[in-house]
C-alpha positions as CSV (number, residue, x, y, z in Angstrom):
1,M,-0.1,0.0,0.2
2,G,2.7,2.3,-1.0
3,G,2.0,6.1,-1.8
4,I,-1.1,7.1,0.1
5,G,0.6,9.0,2.7
6,K,0.5,6.7,5.6
7,S,4.2,7.9,6.7
8,T,3.4,11.5,6.0
9,L,0.2,11.3,8.4
10,A,2.2,9.5,11.0
11,R,4.9,12.0,11.0
12,E,2.5,14.9,11.2
13,I,1.0,13.3,14.4
14,L,4.3,12.4,15.8
15,N,5.4,16.2,15.4
16,H,1.9,17.6,16.3
17,P,2.3,20.4,19.3
18,D,-0.3,18.2,21.4
19,V,1.8,15.4,21.1
20,I,5.2,17.1,21.7
21,G,4.0,19.1,24.7
22,G,1.4,16.3,25.7
23,P,1.6,13.5,28.1
24,F,4.5,11.6,26.2
25,D,8.0,11.8,27.8
26,R,9.5,10.6,24.4
27,R,9.0,10.3,20.9
28,G,10.6,8.1,18.2
29,W,10.4,7.3,14.7
30,V,11.2,4.0,13.5
31,V,11.1,2.8,9.8
32,V,9.9,-0.8,9.2
33,W,10.4,-1.9,5.7
34,S,8.8,-4.8,4.1
35,E,11.9,-6.9,4.4
36,F,13.1,-6.3,8.1
37,T,14.6,-8.2,10.9
38,P,13.4,-8.0,14.4
39,Q,16.8,-7.4,15.7
40,E,17.2,-4.3,13.7
41,T,13.8,-2.9,14.6
42,I,14.6,-3.6,18.3
43,K,17.9,-1.7,18.0
44,Q,16.2,1.4,16.4
45,I,13.4,1.4,19.0
46,I,16.0,1.4,22.0
47,F,18.3,4.0,20.0
48,Q,15.2,6.2,19.5
49,L,14.2,6.0,23.2
50,S,17.7,6.6,24.5
51,R,18.5,10.2,25.8
52,S,22.1,10.3,26.4
53,D,25.0,10.0,24.2
54,E,26.4,7.3,26.3
55,E,23.2,5.4,25.9
56,K,23.4,5.8,22.1
57,E,27.0,4.9,22.0
58,E,26.1,1.6,23.9
59,I,23.6,0.6,21.1
60,Q,26.0,1.4,18.5
61,I,28.3,-1.1,20.3
62,L,25.3,-3.6,20.6
63,E,24.6,-3.3,16.8
64,Q,28.2,-4.3,15.9
65,S,28.5,-7.1,18.6
66,T,25.1,-8.9,18.7
67,K,22.5,-10.3,16.6
68,D,20.8,-12.2,19.6
69,E,17.1,-11.2,19.6
70,H,16.5,-12.4,23.1
71,Y,19.2,-10.2,24.5
72,L,18.1,-7.3,22.5
73,L,14.4,-7.8,24.0
74,Q,15.9,-7.9,27.2
75,K,17.8,-4.7,26.6
76,L,14.6,-2.9,25.4
77,Q,12.7,-4.1,28.4
78,E,15.3,-2.6,30.8
79,T,15.4,0.7,28.9
80,L,11.5,1.0,29.2
81,Y,11.8,0.1,33.0
82,R,14.7,2.2,34.0
83,D,13.2,5.5,32.2
84,Q,9.6,4.7,33.5
85,L,8.1,4.2,30.0
86,I,6.4,1.2,31.4
87,S,5.6,-0.3,34.9
């Protein structure tokens, strides 16, 4: 279903002032292509949710060193809990 403006609509919502100044502490943009790997998608989500340069550097190291999906899911969960994005 390409070319009907799904990504444009999603980006407009993401960047809308009610979302930016609203109840959400963080926002992120992750592109998922028709051919994707769960590992890459998880790494992108963690990277988008990371705040500090140190956290982003850690993700880049992860990107080079692991393809283990379970480890990445654990890292995502730790990030979400640590930053109180889920409880």
